[in-house]
C-alpha positions in Angstrom: 79.4 64.3 36.4 76.3 66.0 35.0 73.6 68.0 36.7 71.2 65.1 35.9 73.5 62.7 37.7 73.9 65.0 40.7 70.2 65.5 41.0 69.7 61.7 41.0 72.4 61.2 43.6 71.0 63.9 45.9 67.4 62.6 45.7 68.7 59.1 46.4 70.5 60.4 49.5 67.4 62.2 50.6 65.3 59.1 50.3 67.9 57.0 52.2 68.1 59.6 55.0 64.3 59.6 55.3 64.2 55.8 55.4 66.8 55.8 58.2 64.9 58.4 60.3 61.9 58.4 62.6 60.2 60.7 60.0 60.0 58.3 57.0 56.4 59.3 56.2 57.3 63.0 56.2 57.8 64.9 52.9 61.1 66.7 52.3 61.3 69.5 49.8 64.7 69.9 48.1 65.6 73.5 47.5 68.4 74.1 45.0 70.5 77.1 46.0 71.7 78.6 42.7 73.5 81.7 44.0 76.9 80.6 42.6 75.8 79.7 39.1 74.4 81.3 36.0 70.7 81.0 35.0 71.4 78.4 32.4 72.6 75.9 35.0 69.7 76.8 37.3 67.4 76.1 34.4 69.0 72.7 34.0 68.4 71.8 37.6 64.8 72.7 37.2 64.5 70.7 34.0 65.8 67.7 35.9 63.0 67.8 38.4 63.9 70.3 41.1 61.2 73.0 41.1 62.3 74.8 44.3 65.1 77.3 43.6 66.7 79.7 46.0 68.9 82.8 46.0 70.4 84.7 48.9 70.7 88.2 47.5 68.0 90.5 46.3 69.7 91.5 43.0 70.6 87.9 42.0 67.2 86.8 43.0 65.6 89.3 40.6 68.0 88.4 37.8 67.3 84.7 38.1 63.5 85.3 38.4 63.5 87.3 35.2 65.7 84.8 33.3 63.5 81.8 34.3 60.0 83.4 34.4 58.9 80.9 31.8 59.5 78.0 34.3 57.0 77.1 37.0 59.5 77.6 39.8 58.7 77.9 43.5 61.0 80.7 44.6 62.8 80.9 47.9 64.8 83.9 49.3 67.2 82.5 51.9 69.5 85.3 52.7 69.2 88.0 55.4 67.1 90.8 53.9 67.5 94.5 54.6 64.3 96.3 55.3 64.9 98.9 52.6 65.0 96.1 50.0 61.8 94.4 51.0 59.5 96.4 48.7 61.8 95.6 45.7 61.7 91.8 46.0 59.1 90.4 48.4 56.2 90.0 45.9 58.3 87.7 43.7 59.0 85.4 46.7 57.0 82.2 47.6 59.1 81.3 50.7 61.3 83.5 52.8 63.7 81.7 55.1 65.3 84.4 57.2 62.9 86.3 59.5 65.3 87.5 62.1 63.5 90.5 63.7 60.1 91.8 64.4 60.8 95.0 62.4 61.6 92.9 59.3 58.4 90.9 59.5 56.4 94.1 60.0 57.9 95.5 56.9 57.2 92.4 54.9 53.6 92.4 56.1 53.3 96.1 55.0 54.8 95.5 51.5 53.4 92.1 50.6 50.6 91.8 48.1 50.0 88.1 48.6 50.6 85.6 51.4 54.3 85.1 52.0 55.3 81.8 53.6 58.0 82.5 56.1 60.5 80.6 58.3 61.7 82.3 61.5 65.5 82.1 61.8 66.6 80.7 65.1 70.1 81.0 66.4 69.8 77.9 68.4 73.6 77.3 68.5 74.2 80.7 70.1 76.9 81.8 67.6 77.6 85.5 67.9 78.2 85.8 64.2 74.8 84.3 63.3 71.5 86.2 62.8 68.3 85.0 64.2 66.2 84.9 67.4 67.3 83.2 70.5 64.8 80.6 71.8 63.7 83.0 74.6 63.3 86.0 72.2 61.3 83.9 69.8 58.8 82.8 72.5 58.4 86.3 73.7 57.7 87.6 70.1 55.4 84.9 68.7 52.2 86.6 69.6 53.2 89.7 67.7 53.6 87.7 64.5 50.0 86.4 64.7 48.7 89.9 64.3 50.3 90.7 60.9 48.6 90.5 57.5 50.0 88.5 54.5 52.4 86.5 56.6 52.2 82.8 57.5 54.9 81.4 59.7 55.2 77.9 58.2 58.2 76.9 60.3 61.6 77.5 61.7 65.0 77.7 60.1 68.6 77.3 61.4 72.1 76.6 60.2 74.6 74.5 62.1 78.1 75.9 62.5 80.3 75.3 59.5 82.8 73.2 61.5 80.1 71.3 63.5 80.7 67.6 64.0 78.0 65.1 63.2 77.2 64.8 67.0 76.9 68.6 67.3 74.7 68.7 64.2 72.5 66.0 65.7 72.2 68.1 68.9 71.4 71.3 67.1 68.9 69.8 64.7 67.3 67.7 67.3 66.7 70.8 69.5 65.2 72.6 66.6 62.7 69.8 65.9 61.6 69.9 69.6 61.1 73.7 69.3 59.2 73.4 66.1 56.8 70.8 67.6 56.4 72.9 70.7 55.4 76.0 68.7 53.1 74.0 66.4 51.2 72.7 69.4 50.5 76.2 70.6 48.0 76.5 67.7 48.6 80.2 67.3 46.8 82.1 64.5 48.9 82.3 61.3 51.7 80.3 62.9 51.1 76.6 61.9 54.9 76.0 62.2 54.7 72.6 60.7 57.9 72.9 58.6 61.6 72.9 59.4 64.2 74.4 57.1 67.7 73.1 58.0 70.5 71.2 56.4 72.7 72.3 53.5 75.2 70.5 51.2 77.4 69.4 54.0 74.8 68.2 56.5 71.4 67.8 54.8 71.3 64.0 55.5 71.8 64.6 59.2 69.1 67.3 59.1 66.6 65.0 57.4 67.2 62.3 60.1 66.3 64.9 62.7 63.0 66.0 61.0 63.9 68.6 58.4 61.2 69.2 55.8 63.1 71.7 53.6 66.8 71.2 52.8 68.8 73.9 51.0 71.5 72.4 48.8 73.8 74.3 46.6 77.3 73.1 45.7 76.3 69.4 45.5 74.1 70.1 42.4 77.1 71.5 40.6 79.8 69.2 41.8 82.4 67.9 39.3 80.7 69.3 36.2 
């Protein structure tokens, strides 16, 4: 297989999942997670039509950003971010997918020099090992997010457990969609919450069928090279 063939296969799967869902008119942004590959392979993904790239660690993000700065890439930071590293990286980021505390969002607001589009991480499955707000914590905190500068809460993000069955994924992703709609309908300042970041290589098609608008796919792009 080549990266070109993998990109084509993934995009075909995305289109098929959309067509089989109740959200067939909804756009889905495919984000290529390039944390496990060198910059030359990330560049090849970009050259084959995927303009959204993601890293999960500050140092690797900055390395890839520098290596690919001649490309018009929309950059996503998807990993949990320590507050002490915010200043170093945040102004190179277009989308941040892991707002998991009020203190973190306050630090991002303080350090950002342009509008950062953010997803609030929700631990909707209740796993002790996962970061993120519980649903109750999120609802209690939302008003505080509205008061911050240079932050726009574009949506919510979650991850299903690694060993989740298809039925369990449907339940988790379905509840996330309901929560996203509920928050969007609150019409809070700076919190449009129209987007839903969920689904990875193992479950992105299930996520799309449940209303995901951003899917984060890594290993499938580099399969069988």
